[in-house]
C-alpha angles and dihedrals in degrees: 000000000000088000104027101047094057090046092050095044104024095165098046110090093195089064095065105093093186096052124109088258089076103043096162093047091049090048089053091053091048091050092049091052089060092056108098095216092051098042095043101040117008109036117097127204127243093249091058095046093046091052090050088053091049090056091050091051091049091050091048092051091050089058097041114120095208144004091266089063096050121103126224119241123263120282117268112275126215117286090212112114114251097019089135098057131093116229132221131195111266113288097013097098093051089046092052090049092050090052091049102041107025110022092042089051103241098156093179089069126078121252093242134038092242090048089056090055089050090050092051092048091049092052092047099034095123093055093044093049092047092050092049092049091047091052088054094045093050090046092235100196093194089077133028104241113139095154132131118228092260092049090049090051093052092045092051091052089054092050092049092050090052093048091053089066099035120118123194120239090003127134093181123120088264088079099035134074129234090230088110094066092081090044094053092239120167111280092002093269132113126202115273132008122291105258129167118248090254091052090051089053091048092050091055092044092052091049096047103033116011103054130055121193122252096358095068104015137005124252097262097054087046089053090054089054090047092054089052090052091049091051090058095053 
């Protein structure tokens, strides 16, 4: 409701549960986002909930008996990358994941949020590769994916390898490439990991098409993937 009510009634202030008009409700949301089980497994992102609402509106319009019963589409959302994500102060997301995955003894989960994304992609690599190749074959213009199946396979391996070493909210050399050494950049590091062009395309494809939150991954692993995408822009 915190996402869908404002999208359904964008001009009605009383339909914004996270506004200052509902201080106790907003405080409840904020408290829930600090619970490891909620933030790491249950919480969905605004992009996911808005797409669910779009499907409901489309289904309603298919069944409408006349124009007066049809609903308009949702208002235009921001074109800024990451508009759908919640944010945490530096270090908090990794801490919540550690409490959920490591301290609570869930050995089937990865030690880091980015590692959990890598684990998901490894388990579902055949489906991800097939979807990427299909997007290229059908010339889906909504995303830049002109890769063959073999190229998609290689690119996904590169993305997974990068995720295994990715740390959230971290400007240390773990997250940065040594490409800057030859360029004389400060500290010898340049922003973002060195990824091939195909791997960059695959990273964006995975983020936009291959993972649904929270169906496939929780919010915090999705945020780790989102930070990787931002670093490549």
